PDB file with SEQRES, HELIX, SHEET and CRYST1 records, atoms N, CA, C and O in Angstrom:
SEQRES   1 A   80  UNK UNK UNK UNK UNK UNK UNK UNK UNK UNK UNK UNK UNK          
SEQRES   2 A   80  UNK UNK UNK UNK UNK UNK UNK UNK UNK UNK UNK UNK UNK          
SEQRES   3 A   80  UNK UNK UNK UNK UNK UNK UNK UNK UNK UNK UNK UNK UNK          
SEQRES   4 A   80  UNK UNK UNK UNK UNK UNK UNK UNK UNK UNK UNK UNK UNK          
SEQRES   5 A   80  UNK UNK UNK UNK UNK UNK UNK UNK UNK UNK UNK UNK UNK          
SEQRES   6 A   80  UNK UNK UNK UNK UNK UNK UNK UNK UNK UNK UNK UNK UNK          
SEQRES   7 A   80  UNK UNK                                                      
HELIX    1 AA1 UNK A   12  UNK A   16  1                                   5    
HELIX    2 AA2 UNK A   21  UNK A   53  1                                  33    
HELIX    3 AA3 UNK A   56  UNK A   62  1                                   7    
HELIX    4 AA4 UNK A   66  UNK A   74  1                                   9    
CRYST1    1.000    1.000    1.000  90.00  90.00  90.00 P 1           1          
ATOM      1  N   UNK A   1     -94.691  80.274  40.541  1.00  0.00           N  
ATOM      2  CA  UNK A   1     -94.123  79.015  40.130  1.00  0.00           C  
ATOM      3  C   UNK A   1     -95.212  77.957  40.069  1.00  0.00           C  
ATOM      4  O   UNK A   1     -95.776  77.604  41.105  1.00  0.00           O  
ATOM      5  N   UNK A   2     -95.516  77.456  38.920  1.00  0.00           N  
ATOM      6  CA  UNK A   2     -96.535  76.427  38.836  1.00  0.00           C  
ATOM      7  C   UNK A   2     -96.047  75.143  39.498  1.00  0.00           C  
ATOM      8  O   UNK A   2     -94.887  74.756  39.355  1.00  0.00           O  
ATOM      9  N   UNK A   3     -96.945  74.493  40.220  1.00  0.00           N  
ATOM     10  CA  UNK A   3     -96.614  73.221  40.852  1.00  0.00           C  
ATOM     11  C   UNK A   3     -96.023  73.356  42.241  1.00  0.00           C  
ATOM     12  O   UNK A   3     -95.977  72.380  42.990  1.00  0.00           O  
ATOM     13  N   UNK A   4     -95.576  74.531  42.591  1.00  0.00           N  
ATOM     14  CA  UNK A   4     -94.936  74.717  43.887  1.00  0.00           C  
ATOM     15  C   UNK A   4     -95.931  74.550  45.024  1.00  0.00           C  
ATOM     16  O   UNK A   4     -95.625  73.896  46.022  1.00  0.00           O  
ATOM     17  N   UNK A   5     -97.119  75.133  44.887  1.00  0.00           N  
ATOM     18  CA  UNK A   5     -98.108  75.062  45.959  1.00  0.00           C  
ATOM     19  C   UNK A   5     -98.702  73.665  46.082  1.00  0.00           C  
ATOM     20  O   UNK A   5     -99.158  73.282  47.160  1.00  0.00           O  
ATOM     21  N   UNK A   6     -98.705  72.891  44.983  1.00  0.00           N  
ATOM     22  CA  UNK A   6     -99.318  71.570  45.042  1.00  0.00           C  
ATOM     23  C   UNK A   6     -98.337  70.493  45.514  1.00  0.00           C  
ATOM     24  O   UNK A   6     -98.742  69.350  45.728  1.00  0.00           O  
ATOM     25  N   UNK A   7     -97.080  70.830  45.676  1.00  0.00           N  
ATOM     26  CA  UNK A   7     -96.082  69.862  46.121  1.00  0.00           C  
ATOM     27  C   UNK A   7     -96.093  69.819  47.647  1.00  0.00           C  
ATOM     28  O   UNK A   7     -95.579  70.738  48.285  1.00  0.00           O  
ATOM     29  N   UNK A   8     -96.674  68.762  48.257  1.00  0.00           N  
ATOM     30  CA  UNK A   8     -96.836  68.739  49.715  1.00  0.00           C  
ATOM     31  C   UNK A   8     -95.526  68.681  50.477  1.00  0.00           C  
ATOM     32  O   UNK A   8     -95.484  69.065  51.646  1.00  0.00           O  
ATOM     33  N   UNK A   9     -94.461  68.216  49.855  1.00  0.00           N  
ATOM     34  CA  UNK A   9     -93.194  68.114  50.579  1.00  0.00           C  
ATOM     35  C   UNK A   9     -92.271  69.293  50.313  1.00  0.00           C  
ATOM     36  O   UNK A   9     -91.169  69.356  50.858  1.00  0.00           O  
ATOM     37  N   UNK A  10     -92.710  70.215  49.489  1.00  0.00           N  
ATOM     38  CA  UNK A  10     -91.891  71.395  49.224  1.00  0.00           C  
ATOM     39  C   UNK A  10     -90.597  71.090  48.487  1.00  0.00           C  
ATOM     40  O   UNK A  10     -89.590  71.764  48.702  1.00  0.00           O  
ATOM     41  N   UNK A  11     -90.611  70.090  47.625  1.00  0.00           N  
ATOM     42  CA  UNK A  11     -89.390  69.693  46.922  1.00  0.00           C  
ATOM     43  C   UNK A  11     -89.344  70.215  45.495  1.00  0.00           C  
ATOM     44  O   UNK A  11     -88.491  69.794  44.714  1.00  0.00           O  
ATOM     45  N   UNK A  12     -90.233  71.112  45.143  1.00  0.00           N  
ATOM     46  CA  UNK A  12     -90.319  71.614  43.777  1.00  0.00           C  
ATOM     47  C   UNK A  12     -89.000  72.200  43.296  1.00  0.00           C  
ATOM     48  O   UNK A  12     -88.528  71.865  42.210  1.00  0.00           O  
ATOM     49  N   UNK A  13     -88.402  73.076  44.102  1.00  0.00           N  
ATOM     50  CA  UNK A  13     -87.156  73.721  43.675  1.00  0.00           C  
ATOM     51  C   UNK A  13     -86.022  72.719  43.536  1.00  0.00           C  
ATOM     52  O   UNK A  13     -85.193  72.832  42.634  1.00  0.00           O  
ATOM     53  N   UNK A  14     -85.988  71.747  44.423  1.00  0.00           N  
ATOM     54  CA  UNK A  14     -84.941  70.737  44.328  1.00  0.00           C  
ATOM     55  C   UNK A  14     -85.103  69.889  43.074  1.00  0.00           C  
ATOM     56  O   UNK A  14     -84.118  69.530  42.429  1.00  0.00           O  
ATOM     57  N   UNK A  15     -86.350  69.569  42.728  1.00  0.00           N  
ATOM     58  CA  UNK A  15     -86.571  68.795  41.507  1.00  0.00           C  
ATOM     59  C   UNK A  15     -86.184  69.613  40.286  1.00  0.00           C  
ATOM     60  O   UNK A  15     -85.644  69.071  39.322  1.00  0.00           O  
ATOM     61  N   UNK A  16     -86.452  70.896  40.317  1.00  0.00           N  
ATOM     62  CA  UNK A  16     -86.098  71.751  39.190  1.00  0.00           C  
ATOM     63  C   UNK A  16     -84.579  71.846  39.031  1.00  0.00           C  
ATOM     64  O   UNK A  16     -84.081  72.030  37.921  1.00  0.00           O  
ATOM     65  N   UNK A  17     -83.853  71.721  40.127  1.00  0.00           N  
ATOM     66  CA  UNK A  17     -82.391  71.806  40.079  1.00  0.00           C  
ATOM     67  C   UNK A  17     -81.752  70.487  39.662  1.00  0.00           C  
ATOM     68  O   UNK A  17     -80.527  70.404  39.565  1.00  0.00           O  
ATOM     69  N   UNK A  18     -82.555  69.455  39.414  1.00  0.00           N  
ATOM     70  CA  UNK A  18     -82.028  68.182  38.956  1.00  0.00           C  
ATOM     71  C   UNK A  18     -81.524  67.282  40.071  1.00  0.00           C  
ATOM     72  O   UNK A  18     -80.692  66.409  39.827  1.00  0.00           O  
ATOM     73  N   UNK A  19     -82.001  67.473  41.265  1.00  0.00           N  
ATOM     74  CA  UNK A  19     -81.597  66.625  42.385  1.00  0.00           C  
ATOM     75  C   UNK A  19     -82.246  65.253  42.207  1.00  0.00           C  
ATOM     76  O   UNK A  19     -83.440  65.181  41.916  1.00  0.00           O  
ATOM     77  N   UNK A  20     -81.489  64.154  42.375  1.00  0.00           N  
ATOM     78  CA  UNK A  20     -82.042  62.808  42.176  1.00  0.00           C  
ATOM     79  C   UNK A  20     -83.208  62.509  43.124  1.00  0.00           C  
ATOM     80  O   UNK A  20     -83.230  62.972  44.264  1.00  0.00           O  
ATOM     81  N   UNK A  21     -84.170  61.730  42.636  1.00  0.00           N  
ATOM     82  CA  UNK A  21     -85.388  61.424  43.402  1.00  0.00           C  
ATOM     83  C   UNK A  21     -85.062  60.678  44.697  1.00  0.00           C  
ATOM     84  O   UNK A  21     -85.702  60.932  45.718  1.00  0.00           O  
ATOM     85  N   UNK A  22     -84.092  59.770  44.686  1.00  0.00           N  
ATOM     86  CA  UNK A  22     -83.737  59.029  45.900  1.00  0.00           C  
ATOM     87  C   UNK A  22     -83.271  59.956  47.003  1.00  0.00           C  
ATOM     88  O   UNK A  22     -83.601  59.766  48.174  1.00  0.00           O  
ATOM     89  N   UNK A  23     -82.507  60.953  46.620  1.00  0.00           N  
ATOM     90  CA  UNK A  23     -82.048  61.941  47.594  1.00  0.00           C  
ATOM     91  C   UNK A  23     -83.226  62.707  48.169  1.00  0.00           C  
ATOM     92  O   UNK A  23     -83.268  62.990  49.366  1.00  0.00           O  
ATOM     93  N   UNK A  24     -84.187  63.043  47.310  1.00  0.00           N  
ATOM     94  CA  UNK A  24     -85.368  63.774  47.778  1.00  0.00           C  
ATOM     95  C   UNK A  24     -86.166  62.954  48.779  1.00  0.00           C  
ATOM     96  O   UNK A  24     -86.643  63.488  49.780  1.00  0.00           O  
ATOM     97  N   UNK A  25     -86.316  61.652  48.515  1.00  0.00           N  
ATOM     98  CA  UNK A  25     -87.055  60.798  49.454  1.00  0.00           C  
ATOM     99  C   UNK A  25     -86.344  60.744  50.799  1.00  0.00           C  
ATOM    100  O   UNK A  25     -86.995  60.810  51.842  1.00  0.00           O  
ATOM    101  N   UNK A  26     -85.019  60.624  50.793  1.00  0.00           N  
ATOM    102  CA  UNK A  26     -84.272  60.591  52.049  1.00  0.00           C  
ATOM    103  C   UNK A  26     -84.367  61.936  52.761  1.00  0.00           C  
ATOM    104  O   UNK A  26     -84.508  61.978  53.983  1.00  0.00           O  
ATOM    105  N   UNK A  27     -84.294  63.023  52.018  1.00  0.00           N  
ATOM    106  CA  UNK A  27     -84.338  64.351  52.606  1.00  0.00           C  
ATOM    107  C   UNK A  27     -85.699  64.630  53.238  1.00  0.00           C  
ATOM    108  O   UNK A  27     -85.770  65.158  54.348  1.00  0.00           O  
ATOM    109  N   UNK A  28     -86.768  64.281  52.546  1.00  0.00           N  
ATOM    110  CA  UNK A  28     -88.098  64.567  53.075  1.00  0.00           C  
ATOM    111  C   UNK A  28     -88.462  63.627  54.212  1.00  0.00           C  
ATOM    112  O   UNK A  28     -89.339  63.953  55.011  1.00  0.00           O  
ATOM    113  N   UNK A  29     -87.812  62.464  54.310  1.00  0.00           N  
ATOM    114  CA  UNK A  29     -88.071  61.544  55.402  1.00  0.00           C  
ATOM    115  C   UNK A  29     -87.275  61.868  56.654  1.00  0.00           C  
ATOM    116  O   UNK A  29     -87.509  61.283  57.712  1.00  0.00           O  
ATOM    117  N   UNK A  30     -86.336  62.796  56.539  1.00  0.00           N  
ATOM    118  CA  UNK A  30     -85.462  63.128  57.662  1.00  0.00           C  
ATOM    119  C   UNK A  30     -86.223  63.617  58.894  1.00  0.00           C  
ATOM    120  O   UNK A  30     -85.937  63.136  59.991  1.00  0.00           O  
ATOM    121  N   UNK A  31     -87.164  64.535  58.777  1.00  0.00           N  
ATOM    122  CA  UNK A  31     -87.890  64.970  59.984  1.00  0.00           C  
ATOM    123  C   UNK A  31     -88.611  63.821  60.683  1.00  0.00           C  
ATOM    124  O   UNK A  31     -88.652  63.774  61.912  1.00  0.00           O  
ATOM    125  N   UNK A  32     -89.173  62.905  59.922  1.00  0.00           N  
ATOM    126  CA  UNK A  32     -89.865  61.761  60.523  1.00  0.00           C  
ATOM    127  C   UNK A  32     -88.881  60.861  61.255  1.00  0.00           C  
ATOM    128  O   UNK A  32     -89.178  60.372  62.345  1.00  0.00           O  
ATOM    129  N   UNK A  33     -87.710  60.638  60.661  1.00  0.00           N  
ATOM    130  CA  UNK A  33     -86.700  59.802  61.324  1.00  0.00           C  
ATOM    131  C   UNK A  33     -86.184  60.462  62.590  1.00  0.00           C  
ATOM    132  O   UNK A  33     -85.948  59.784  63.590  1.00  0.00           O  
ATOM    133  N   UNK A  34     -86.009  61.759  62.559  1.00  0.00           N  
ATOM    134  CA  UNK A  34     -85.562  62.481  63.762  1.00  0.00           C  
ATOM    135  C   UNK A  34     -86.614  62.355  64.855  1.00  0.00           C  
ATOM    136  O   UNK A  34     -86.277  62.087  66.008  1.00  0.00           O  
ATOM    137  N   UNK A  35     -87.875  62.544  64.509  1.00  0.00           N  
ATOM    138  CA  UNK A  35     -88.953  62.436  65.488  1.00  0.00           C  
ATOM    139  C   UNK A  35     -89.018  61.016  66.051  1.00  0.00           C  
ATOM    140  O   UNK A  35     -89.209  60.835  67.253  1.00  0.00           O  
ATOM    141  N   UNK A  36     -88.859  60.013  65.192  1.00  0.00           N  
ATOM    142  CA  UNK A  36     -88.862  58.624  65.668  1.00  0.00           C  
ATOM    143  C   UNK A  36     -87.757  58.400  66.701  1.00  0.00           C  
ATOM    144  O   UNK A  36     -87.989  57.794  67.747  1.00  0.00           O  
ATOM    145  N   UNK A  37     -86.560  58.891  66.401  1.00  0.00           N  
ATOM    146  CA  UNK A  37     -85.447  58.720  67.337  1.00  0.00           C  
ATOM    147  C   UNK A  37     -85.713  59.437  68.666  1.00  0.00           C  
ATOM    148  O   UNK A  37     -85.430  58.894  69.735  1.00  0.00           O  
ATOM    149  N   UNK A  38     -86.246  60.628  68.597  1.00  0.00           N  
ATOM    150  CA  UNK A  38     -86.549  61.357  69.831  1.00  0.00           C  
ATOM    151  C   UNK A  38     -87.567  60.611  70.685  1.00  0.00           C  
ATOM    152  O   UNK A  38     -87.425  60.536  71.905  1.00  0.00           O  
ATOM    153  N   UNK A  39     -88.590  60.064  70.044  1.00  0.00           N  
ATOM    154  CA  UNK A  39     -89.611  59.326  70.784  1.00  0.00           C  
ATOM    155  C   UNK A  39     -89.047  58.034  71.381  1.00  0.00           C  
ATOM    156  O   UNK A  39     -89.374  57.674  72.511  1.00  0.00           O  
ATOM    157  N   UNK A  40     -88.207  57.345  70.623  1.00  0.00           N  
ATOM    158  CA  UNK A  40     -87.565  56.124  71.132  1.00  0.00           C  
ATOM    159  C   UNK A  40     -86.691  56.461  72.326  1.00  0.00           C  
ATOM    160  O   UNK A  40     -86.728  55.764  73.340  1.00  0.00           O  
ATOM    161  N   UNK A  41     -85.908  57.521  72.216  1.00  0.00           N  
ATOM    162  CA  UNK A  41     -85.027  57.921  73.317  1.00  0.00           C  
ATOM    163  C   UNK A  41     -85.834  58.290  74.557  1.00  0.00           C  
ATOM    164  O   UNK A  41     -85.452  57.943  75.675  1.00  0.00           O  
ATOM    165  N   UNK A  42     -86.939  58.986  74.365  1.00  0.00           N  
ATOM    166  CA  UNK A  42     -87.779  59.381  75.499  1.00  0.00           C  
ATOM    167  C   UNK A  42     -88.368  58.144  76.181  1.00  0.00           C  
ATOM    168  O   UNK A  42     -88.379  58.050  77.409  1.00  0.00           O  
ATOM    169  N   UNK A  43     -88.849  57.211  75.388  1.00  0.00           N  
ATOM    170  CA  UNK A  43     -89.419  55.987  75.948  1.00  0.00           C  
ATOM    171  C   UNK A  43     -88.346  55.173  76.668  1.00  0.00           C  
ATOM    172  O   UNK A  43     -88.592  54.646  77.754  1.00  0.00           O  
ATOM    173  N   UNK A  44     -87.171  55.068  76.077  1.00  0.00           N  
ATOM    174  CA  UNK A  44     -86.070  54.316  76.680  1.00  0.00           C  
ATOM    175  C   UNK A  44     -85.661  54.920  78.027  1.00  0.00           C  
ATOM    176  O   UNK A  44     -85.422  54.190  78.989  1.00  0.00           O  
ATOM    177  N   UNK A  45     -85.583  56.232  78.091  1.00  0.00           N  
ATOM    178  CA  UNK A  45     -85.218  56.898  79.344  1.00  0.00           C  
ATOM    179  C   UNK A  45     -86.266  56.634  80.417  1.00  0.00           C  
ATOM    180  O   UNK A  45     -85.917  56.360  81.565  1.00  0.00           O  
ATOM    181  N   UNK A  46     -87.544  56.712  80.060  1.00  0.00           N  
ATOM    182  CA  UNK A  46     -88.619  56.468  81.027  1.00  0.00           C  
ATOM    183  C   UNK A  46     -88.593  55.019  81.513  1.00  0.00           C  
ATOM    184  O   UNK A  46     -88.798  54.758  82.698  1.00  0.00           O  
ATOM    185  N   UNK A  47     -88.342  54.077  80.602  1.00  0.00           N  
ATOM    186  CA  UNK A  47     -88.288  52.667  80.990  1.00  0.00           C  
ATOM    187  C   UNK A  47     -87.129  52.399  81.942  1.00  0.00           C  
ATOM    188  O   UNK A  47     -87.263  51.608  82.875  1.00  0.00           O  
ATOM    189  N   UNK A  48     -86.008  53.045  81.715  1.00  0.00           N  
ATOM    190  CA  UNK A  48     -84.854  52.841  82.587  1.00  0.00           C  
ATOM    191  C   UNK A  48     -85.068  53.448  83.962  1.00  0.00           C  
ATOM    192  O   UNK A  48     -84.619  52.893  84.965  1.00  0.00           O  
ATOM    193  N   UNK A  49     -85.742  54.570  84.014  1.00  0.00           N  
ATOM    194  CA  UNK A  49     -86.087  55.158  85.312  1.00  0.00           C  
ATOM    195  C   UNK A  49     -87.017  54.214  86.064  1.00  0.00           C  
ATOM    196  O   UNK A  49     -86.848  53.988  87.262  1.00  0.00           O  
ATOM    197  N   UNK A  50     -87.989  53.672  85.364  1.00  0.00           N  
ATOM    198  CA  UNK A  50     -88.926  52.740  85.986  1.00  0.00           C  
ATOM    199  C   UNK A  50     -88.204  51.473  86.444  1.00  0.00           C  
ATOM    200  O   UNK A  50     -88.453  50.985  87.547  1.00  0.00           O  
ATOM    201  N   UNK A  51     -87.324  50.943  85.617  1.00  0.00           N  
ATOM    202  CA  UNK A  51     -86.562  49.742  85.979  1.00  0.00           C  
ATOM    203  C   UNK A  51     -85.758  49.974  87.250  1.00  0.00           C  
ATOM    204  O   UNK A  51     -85.701  49.103  88.118  1.00  0.00           O  
ATOM    205  N   UNK A  52     -85.145  51.127  87.362  1.00  0.00           N  
ATOM    206  CA  UNK A  52     -84.342  51.438  88.551  1.00  0.00           C  
ATOM    207  C   UNK A  52     -85.200  51.521  89.809  1.00  0.00           C  
ATOM    208  O   UNK A  52     -84.690  51.326  90.913  1.00  0.00           O  
ATOM    209  N   UNK A  53     -86.483  51.804  89.664  1.00  0.00           N  
ATOM    210  CA  UNK A  53     -87.352  51.963  90.832  1.00  0.00           C  
ATOM    211  C   UNK A  53     -87.984  50.647  91.292  1.00  0.00           C  
ATOM    212  O   UNK A  53     -88.609  50.612  92.352  1.00  0.00           O  
ATOM    213  N   UNK A  54     -87.839  49.580  90.531  1.00  0.00           N  
ATOM    214  CA  UNK A  54     -88.466  48.308  90.895  1.00  0.00           C  
ATOM    215  C   UNK A  54     -87.776  47.670  92.091  1.00  0.00           C  
ATOM    216  O   UNK A  54     -86.562  47.785  92.260  1.00  0.00           O  
ATOM    217  N   UNK A  55     -88.575  46.990  92.926  1.00  0.00           N  
ATOM    218  CA  UNK A  55     -87.987  46.288  94.064  1.00  0.00           C  
ATOM    219  C   UNK A  55     -87.409  44.939  93.611  1.00  0.00           C  
ATOM    220  O   UNK A  55     -87.632  44.496  92.485  1.00  0.00           O  
ATOM    221  N   UNK A  56     -86.667  44.306  94.513  1.00  0.00           N  
ATOM    222  CA  UNK A  56     -85.972  43.068  94.169  1.00  0.00           C  
ATOM    223  C   UNK A  56     -86.934  41.947  93.776  1.00  0.00           C  
ATOM    224  O   UNK A  56     -86.611  41.141  92.904  1.00  0.00           O  
ATOM    225  N   UNK A  57     -88.101  41.885  94.400  1.00  0.00           N  
ATOM    226  CA  UNK A  57     -89.066  40.833  94.066  1.00  0.00           C  
ATOM    227  C   UNK A  57     -89.575  40.990  92.636  1.00  0.00           C  
ATOM    228  O   UNK A  57     -89.683  40.009  91.901  1.00  0.00           O  
ATOM    229  N   UNK A  58     -89.882  42.206  92.249  1.00  0.00           N  
ATOM    230  CA  UNK A  58     -90.349  42.435  90.867  1.00  0.00           C  
ATOM    231  C   UNK A  58     -89.248  42.105  89.861  1.00  0.00           C  
ATOM    232  O   UNK A  58     -89.514  41.523  88.809  1.00  0.00           O  
ATOM    233  N   UNK A  59     -88.016  42.479  90.188  1.00  0.00           N  
ATOM    234  CA  UNK A  59     -86.903  42.142  89.298  1.00  0.00           C  
ATOM    235  C   UNK A  59     -86.752  40.627  89.188  1.00  0.00           C  
ATOM    236  O   UNK A  59     -86.511  40.101  88.101  1.00  0.00           O  
ATOM    237  N   UNK A  60     -86.893  39.931  90.311  1.00  0.00           N  
ATOM    238  CA  UNK A  60     -86.798  38.472  90.307  1.00  0.00           C  
ATOM    239  C   UNK A  60     -87.892  37.877  89.426  1.00  0.00           C  
ATOM    240  O   UNK A  60     -87.646  36.925  88.685  1.00  0.00           O  
ATOM    241  N   UNK A  61     -89.102  38.435  89.506  1.00  0.00           N  
ATOM    242  CA  UNK A  61     -90.209  37.970  88.661  1.00  0.00           C  
ATOM    243  C   UNK A  61     -89.888  38.136  87.176  1.00  0.00           C  
ATOM    244  O   UNK A  61     -90.339  37.355  86.338  1.00  0.00           O  
ATOM    245  N   UNK A  62     -89.114  39.149  86.873  1.00  0.00           N  
ATOM    246  CA  UNK A  62     -88.723  39.414  85.479  1.00  0.00           C  
ATOM    247  C   UNK A  62     -87.485  38.619  85.072  1.00  0.00           C  
ATOM    248  O   UNK A  62     -87.101  38.617  83.902  1.00  0.00           O  
ATOM    249  N   UNK A  63     -86.863  37.946  86.037  1.00  0.00           N  
ATOM    250  CA  UNK A  63     -85.666  37.171  85.742  1.00  0.00           C  
ATOM    251  C   UNK A  63     -84.403  38.010  85.733  1.00  0.00           C  
ATOM    252  O   UNK A  63     -83.419  37.651  85.086  1.00  0.00           O  
ATOM    253  N   UNK A  64     -84.424  39.123  86.446  1.00  0.00           N  
ATOM    254  CA  UNK A  64     -83.266  40.016  86.500  1.00  0.00           C  
ATOM    255  C   UNK A  64     -82.735  40.117  87.923  1.00  0.00           C  
ATOM    256  O   UNK A  64     -83.493  40.020  88.889  1.00  0.00           O  
ATOM    257  N   UNK A  65     -81.440  40.310  88.040  1.00  0.00           N  
ATOM    258  CA  UNK A  65     -80.852  40.600  89.336  1.00  0.00           C  
ATOM    259  C   UNK A  65     -80.781  42.116  89.498  1.00  0.00           C  
ATOM    260  O   UNK A  65     -80.937  42.856  88.526  1.00  0.00           O  
ATOM    261  N   UNK A  66     -80.547  42.574  90.718  1.00  0.00           N  
ATOM    262  CA  UNK A  66     -80.402  44.007  90.968  1.00  0.00           C  
ATOM    263  C   UNK A  66     -79.215  44.550  90.173  1.00  0.00           C  
ATOM    264  O   UNK A  66     -79.282  45.653  89.630  1.00  0.00           O  
ATOM    265  N   UNK A  67     -78.129  43.778  90.104  1.00  0.00           N  
ATOM    266  CA  UNK A  67     -76.940  44.225  89.366  1.00  0.00           C  
ATOM    267  C   UNK A  67     -77.244  44.399  87.876  1.00  0.00           C  
ATOM    268  O   UNK A  67     -76.821  45.381  87.266  1.00  0.00           O  
ATOM    269  N   UNK A  68     -77.971  43.456  87.297  1.00  0.00           N  
ATOM    270  CA  UNK A  68     -78.339  43.572  85.884  1.00  0.00           C  
ATOM    271  C   UNK A  68     -79.230  44.787  85.646  1.00  0.00           C  
ATOM    272  O   UNK A  68     -79.058  45.515  84.668  1.00  0.00           O  
ATOM    273  N   UNK A  69     -80.173  44.995  86.542  1.00  0.00           N  
ATOM    274  CA  UNK A  69     -81.078  46.141  86.407  1.00  0.00           C  
ATOM    275  C   UNK A  69     -80.302  47.448  86.537  1.00  0.00           C  
ATOM    276  O   UNK A  69     -80.567  48.403  85.807  1.00  0.00           O  
ATOM    277  N   UNK A  70     -79.350  47.494  87.460  1.00  0.00           N  
ATOM    278  CA  UNK A  70     -78.552  48.710  87.638  1.00  0.00           C  
ATOM    279  C   UNK A  70     -77.710  49.020  86.408  1.00  0.00           C  
ATOM    280  O   UNK A  70     -77.593  50.178  86.008  1.00  0.00           O  
ATOM    281  N   UNK A  71     -77.125  47.988  85.808  1.00  0.00           N  
ATOM    282  CA  UNK A  71     -76.333  48.197  84.586  1.00  0.00           C  
ATOM    283  C   UNK A  71     -77.216  48.780  83.488  1.00  0.00           C  
ATOM    284  O   UNK A  71     -76.831  49.742  82.822  1.00  0.00           O  
ATOM    285  N   UNK A  72     -78.391  48.201  83.301  1.00  0.00           N  
ATOM    286  CA  UNK A  72     -79.311  48.692  82.262  1.00  0.00           C  
ATOM    287  C   UNK A  72     -79.806  50.102  82.571  1.00  0.00           C  
ATOM    288  O   UNK A  72     -79.892  50.940  81.674  1.00  0.00           O  
ATOM    289  N   UNK A  73     -80.127  50.363  83.818  1.00  0.00           N  
ATOM    290  CA  UNK A  73     -80.671  51.666  84.201  1.00  0.00           C  
ATOM    291  C   UNK A  73     -79.638  52.783  84.074  1.00  0.00           C  
ATOM    292  O   UNK A  73     -80.002  53.943  83.881  1.00  0.00           O  
ATOM    293  N   UNK A  74     -78.370  52.448  84.180  1.00  0.00           N  
ATOM    294  CA  UNK A  74     -77.322  53.476  84.086  1.00  0.00           C  
ATOM    295  C   UNK A  74     -76.912  53.800  82.651  1.00  0.00           C  
ATOM    296  O   UNK A  74     -76.175  54.759  82.424  1.00  0.00           O  
ATOM    297  N   UNK A  75     -77.377  53.017  81.684  1.00  0.00           N  
ATOM    298  CA  UNK A  75     -77.041  53.285  80.288  1.00  0.00           C  
ATOM    299  C   UNK A  75     -77.643  54.631  79.863  1.00  0.00           C  
ATOM    300  O   UNK A  75     -78.741  54.985  80.292  1.00  0.00           O  
ATOM    301  N   UNK A  76     -76.932  55.366  79.032  1.00  0.00           N  
ATOM    302  CA  UNK A  76     -77.528  56.602  78.498  1.00  0.00           C  
ATOM    303  C   UNK A  76     -78.702  56.273  77.564  1.00  0.00           C  
ATOM    304  O   UNK A  76     -78.739  55.201  76.961  1.00  0.00           O  
ATOM    305  N   UNK A  77     -79.636  57.183  77.454  1.00  0.00           N  
ATOM    306  CA  UNK A  77     -80.852  56.940  76.672  1.00  0.00           C  
ATOM    307  C   UNK A  77     -80.579  56.637  75.207  1.00  0.00           C  
ATOM    308  O   UNK A  77     -81.386  55.964  74.566  1.00  0.00           O  
ATOM    309  N   UNK A  78     -79.487  57.104  74.669  1.00  0.00           N  
ATOM    310  CA  UNK A  78     -79.224  56.899  73.242  1.00  0.00           C  
ATOM    311  C   UNK A  78     -78.615  55.521  72.960  1.00  0.00           C  
ATOM    312  O   UNK A  78     -78.496  55.128  71.800  1.00  0.00           O  
ATOM    313  N   UNK A  79     -78.233  54.795  73.995  1.00  0.00           N  
ATOM    314  CA  UNK A  79     -77.634  53.474  73.802  1.00  0.00           C  
ATOM    315  C   UNK A  79     -78.681  52.396  73.999  1.00  0.00           C  
ATOM    316  O   UNK A  79     -79.395  52.387  75.002  1.00  0.00           O  
ATOM    317  N   UNK A  80     -78.772  51.480  73.030  1.00  0.00           N  
ATOM    318  CA  UNK A  80     -79.748  50.387  73.112  1.00  0.00           C  
ATOM    319  C   UNK A  80     -79.331  49.339  74.112  1.00  0.00           C  
ATOM    320  O   UNK A  80     -80.040  48.352  74.303  1.00  0.00           O  
TER     321      UNK A  80                                                      
END                                                                             
């Protein structure tokens, strides 16, 4: 198949089938968006673990109460 090896995103067959270009851009960007979400979730979980470990003085320096920190730390990683 000519052009197949030179297509870095592997969308040659989809283009041949008449799939719209906008759909192809969204489809090829999907792995990057998934990776972005995974990295955000991992960072959020680590930050919440760290927040839960802070002492009251550090929380006060940040302008947070223990209750506010506990509410934030108990949120699941997927929730902003």
